[in-house]
C-alpha positions as CSV (number, residue, x, y, z in Angstrom):
1,X,-236.7,-73.4,33.5
2,X,-236.7,-72.1,37.1
3,X,-238.1,-68.8,38.3
4,X,-234.7,-67.1,38.6
5,X,-233.7,-68.0,35.0
6,X,-237.0,-66.9,33.5
7,X,-237.0,-63.7,35.5
8,X,-233.5,-62.9,34.4
9,X,-234.5,-63.5,30.7
10,X,-237.5,-61.2,31.1
11,X,-235.4,-58.4,32.7
12,X,-232.6,-58.8,30.2
13,X,-235.2,-58.5,27.4
14,X,-236.6,-55.4,29.0
15,X,-233.1,-53.9,29.3
16,X,-232.3,-54.7,25.7
17,X,-235.7,-53.4,24.6
18,X,-235.2,-50.1,26.4
19,X,-231.8,-49.6,24.7
20,X,-233.4,-50.3,21.4
21,X,-236.3,-47.9,22.1
22,X,-234.0,-45.1,23.2
23,X,-231.9,-45.5,20.1
24,X,-235.1,-45.6,18.0
25,X,-236.4,-42.5,19.7
26,X,-233.2,-40.6,19.2
27,X,-233.2,-41.4,15.5
28,X,-236.8,-40.4,15.2
29,X,-236.1,-37.2,17.0
30,X,-233.0,-36.4,14.9
31,X,-235.0,-37.1,11.7
32,X,-237.9,-34.8,12.8
33,X,-235.4,-32.1,13.8
34,X,-233.9,-32.1,10.4
35,X,-237.3,-31.7,8.9
36,X,-238.5,-29.1,11.4
37,X,-235.8,-27.7,13.6
38,X,-238.2,-25.4,15.5
39,X,-241.2,-27.7,15.8
40,X,-239.6,-30.7,17.6
41,X,-239.5,-29.0,20.9
42,X,-243.0,-27.6,21.2
43,X,-245.2,-29.3,23.8
44,X,-242.9,-32.2,24.4
45,X,-242.0,-31.4,28.0
46,X,-245.7,-31.8,29.2
47,X,-246.0,-35.2,27.5
48,X,-242.7,-36.5,28.7
49,X,-243.4,-35.3,32.2
50,X,-246.8,-37.0,32.3
51,X,-245.4,-40.3,31.1
52,X,-242.3,-40.3,33.4
53,X,-244.6,-39.3,36.4
54,X,-246.9,-42.2,35.6
55,X,-243.9,-44.6,35.3
56,X,-242.6,-43.4,38.7
57,X,-246.0,-43.8,40.3
58,X,-246.4,-47.3,38.9
59,X,-243.0,-48.4,40.1
60,X,-243.7,-46.9,43.5
61,X,-247.0,-48.7,43.7
62,X,-245.8,-52.1,42.6
63,X,-242.6,-51.9,44.7
64,X,-244.4,-50.8,47.9
65,X,-247.0,-53.5,47.4
66,X,-244.4,-56.2,46.8
67,X,-242.4,-55.2,49.9
68,X,-245.6,-55.1,52.0
69,X,-246.7,-58.5,50.9
70,X,-243.1,-59.8,51.5
71,X,-243.2,-58.6,55.1
72,X,-246.7,-59.9,55.7
73,X,-245.6,-63.4,54.6
74,X,-242.8,-63.3,57.0
75,X,-245.0,-62.3,59.9
76,X,-247.5,-65.0,59.0
77,X,-244.7,-67.6,59.6
78,X,-244.2,-66.2,63.1
79,X,-247.9,-66.3,63.7
80,X,-248.2,-69.9,62.7
81,X,-245.2,-70.8,64.9
82,X,-246.9,-69.1,67.8
83,X,-250.2,-70.8,67.1
84,X,-248.7,-74.3,66.9
85,X,-246.5,-73.7,69.9
86,X,-249.5,-72.5,72.0
87,X,-251.6,-75.5,71.0
88,X,-248.7,-77.9,71.7
89,X,-248.2,-76.5,75.2
90,X,-251.9,-76.9,75.9
91,X,-251.7,-80.6,75.4
92,X,-250.5,-80.6,79.0
93,X,-254.1,-79.8,80.1
94,X,-255.4,-83.0,78.5
95,X,-255.5,-86.4,80.3
96,X,-252.2,-88.1,80.5
97,X,-253.4,-91.0,78.3
98,X,-253.9,-88.8,75.3
99,X,-250.9,-86.5,75.5
100,X,-248.2,-88.7,74.0
101,X,-250.2,-89.5,70.9
102,X,-251.1,-85.9,70.2
103,X,-247.5,-84.8,70.7
104,X,-246.4,-87.3,68.0
105,X,-249.1,-86.0,65.7
106,X,-248.0,-82.4,66.3
107,X,-244.4,-83.3,65.4
108,X,-245.5,-85.0,62.2
109,X,-247.8,-82.1,61.3
110,X,-245.1,-79.4,61.9
111,X,-242.6,-81.5,59.9
112,X,-245.0,-81.6,57.0
113,X,-245.7,-77.8,57.2
114,X,-241.9,-77.1,57.0
115,X,-241.5,-79.4,54.0
116,X,-244.6,-77.9,52.3
117,X,-243.0,-74.4,52.0
118,X,-239.5,-75.8,51.4
119,X,-240.7,-77.5,48.2
120,X,-243.3,-74.9,47.2
121,X,-241.9,-74.8,43.7
122,X,-242.5,-78.5,43.2
123,X,-246.3,-78.8,42.6
124,X,-246.5,-82.6,42.9
125,X,-244.7,-82.7,46.2
126,X,-246.7,-79.7,47.5
127,X,-250.0,-81.2,46.6
128,X,-249.1,-84.5,48.4
129,X,-247.9,-82.6,51.5
130,X,-251.1,-80.5,51.5
131,X,-253.2,-83.7,51.6
132,X,-251.0,-85.1,54.4
133,X,-251.5,-81.9,56.4
134,X,-255.3,-82.0,56.0
135,X,-255.3,-85.6,57.2
136,X,-253.1,-84.7,60.2
137,X,-255.3,-81.7,61.0
138,X,-258.4,-83.9,61.1
139,X,-256.7,-86.5,63.2
140,X,-255.3,-84.0,65.7
141,X,-258.7,-82.3,66.0
142,X,-260.6,-85.6,66.5
143,X,-258.1,-86.9,69.1
144,X,-258.2,-83.6,71.0
145,X,-262.0,-83.5,71.0
146,X,-262.1,-87.1,72.2
147,X,-259.6,-86.3,74.9
148,X,-261.6,-83.3,76.3
149,X,-264.6,-85.6,76.7
150,X,-262.9,-88.2,78.9
151,X,-264.5,-88.6,82.2
152,X,-263.0,-86.3,84.8
153,X,-261.7,-83.8,82.3
154,X,-262.6,-80.2,83.4
155,X,-264.8,-78.2,81.0
156,X,-262.1,-75.5,80.9
157,X,-259.8,-78.0,79.1
158,X,-261.9,-77.8,76.0
159,X,-262.1,-74.0,76.2
160,X,-258.3,-73.8,76.3
161,X,-257.4,-76.6,73.8
162,X,-259.9,-76.3,71.0
163,X,-259.7,-72.6,70.2
164,X,-255.9,-73.0,70.1
165,X,-256.2,-75.8,67.6
166,X,-258.7,-73.8,65.6
167,X,-256.3,-71.0,65.3
168,X,-253.5,-73.4,64.3
169,X,-255.6,-74.8,61.5
170,X,-257.0,-71.4,60.3
171,X,-253.5,-69.9,59.9
172,X,-252.7,-72.5,57.2
173,X,-255.5,-71.0,55.0
174,X,-254.3,-67.5,55.7
175,X,-250.8,-68.4,54.6
176,X,-252.0,-70.2,51.5
177,X,-254.0,-67.1,50.4
178,X,-251.0,-64.9,51.1
179,X,-248.8,-67.1,49.0
180,X,-251.1,-66.7,46.0
181,X,-251.7,-63.0,46.6
182,X,-250.1,-61.1,43.7
183,X,-251.1,-58.1,41.5
184,X,-252.9,-58.9,38.3
185,X,-250.5,-59.8,35.5
186,X,-251.7,-56.8,33.5
187,X,-249.9,-54.6,36.1
188,X,-246.5,-56.1,35.2
189,X,-247.3,-55.9,31.5
190,X,-248.2,-52.3,31.9
191,X,-245.0,-51.6,33.9
192,X,-242.8,-53.1,31.2
193,X,-244.7,-51.4,28.4
194,X,-244.5,-48.0,30.1
195,X,-240.8,-48.5,30.7
196,X,-240.3,-49.1,27.0
197,X,-242.4,-46.1,26.1
198,X,-240.5,-43.9,28.6
199,X,-237.2,-45.1,27.0
200,X,-238.6,-44.1,23.5
201,X,-239.4,-40.6,24.8
202,X,-236.1,-40.3,26.6
203,X,-234.3,-41.2,23.4
204,X,-236.4,-38.7,21.4
205,X,-235.5,-36.0,23.9
206,X,-231.8,-36.8,23.7
207,X,-231.9,-36.1,20.0
208,X,-231.9,-32.4,20.8
209,X,-228.4,-32.7,22.4
210,X,-225.3,-34.9,22.4
211,X,-225.9,-38.6,23.1
212,X,-224.6,-39.9,26.4
213,X,-224.1,-43.7,26.4
214,X,-223.6,-43.5,30.2
215,X,-227.0,-42.0,30.7
216,X,-228.7,-44.4,28.3
217,X,-227.3,-47.5,29.9
218,X,-227.8,-46.2,33.5
219,X,-231.5,-45.4,32.8
220,X,-232.2,-48.8,31.2
221,X,-230.3,-50.6,33.9
222,X,-232.0,-48.9,36.9
223,X,-235.5,-49.5,35.5
224,X,-234.7,-53.1,34.6
225,X,-233.1,-53.9,38.0
226,X,-236.0,-52.3,39.8
227,X,-238.5,-54.5,37.9
228,X,-236.3,-57.5,38.8
229,X,-236.4,-56.7,42.5
230,X,-240.2,-56.2,42.4
231,X,-240.7,-59.6,40.8
232,X,-238.3,-61.2,43.3
233,X,-240.2,-59.7,46.3
234,X,-243.5,-60.9,44.8
235,X,-242.2,-64.5,44.7
236,X,-239.9,-64.8,47.8
237,X,-239.7,-68.6,47.7
238,X,-238.4,-68.8,44.1
239,X,-236.0,-65.9,43.4
240,X,-232.9,-64.5,45.1
241,X,-234.8,-62.5,47.7
242,X,-235.9,-65.2,50.1
243,X,-238.3,-65.5,53.0
244,X,-236.9,-69.0,53.9
245,X,-234.9,-67.6,56.8
246,X,-238.1,-66.9,58.6
247,X,-238.8,-70.7,58.5
248,X,-236.1,-71.1,61.2
249,X,-238.7,-70.3,63.9
250,X,-240.7,-73.4,62.8
251,X,-237.6,-75.5,62.6
252,X,-236.6,-74.4,66.1
253,X,-240.1,-75.1,67.3
254,X,-239.9,-78.7,65.9
255,X,-236.5,-79.2,67.6
256,X,-238.0,-78.1,70.9
257,X,-240.7,-80.7,70.5
258,X,-238.2,-83.6,70.4
């Protein structure tokens, strides 16, 4: 089962659960009101306000964090494109005899990097591509170091080429960490649990007046859809909200190398 399907099932279950909780809360409130018409309203507003405020705070926290991480991942793609492009241009500073081989290695390396994130949801392919990238990084580095030590090569060549290569290699670790950077699972469990509890309290509060199906469905739908968007932003390579369009800068860079 892919990510989109599993997320849809979770959100649908949350929506259904909220409807059930609201109806259960309404029935509990109606039963309590029949037993004690005056007592059902005492002190409830403070409890409801605290729970709904906590739900709003948690939604704002998780949504803001997911959006920030989404944007950070997009920016890292641009940073990697700049790092690779800079290192590629500095090949011109190396002796002519070493340039063509390094350019070929760069093209293979960039092609592997594009494929890595294109197939990120396929673990076996991703692992194989990661090994290929590491091998290419080592080969590029060793060839570049050897080229800077050729007789007649100015010392400034190494000062220009090697830091650029180092930045190109380092950004791969930064992107890998960013891909795995998500809130603890307990945060999402708490968000869903608090949504269900809020639905129960909302249903309980509705027992004091006429039930409105429109308000019931709207409340459950808005909360469920917000949770769905948060999850989609957290995993932008697997859901409907995608960061793939930012990969075009890497594709264009590869095309410019040919």
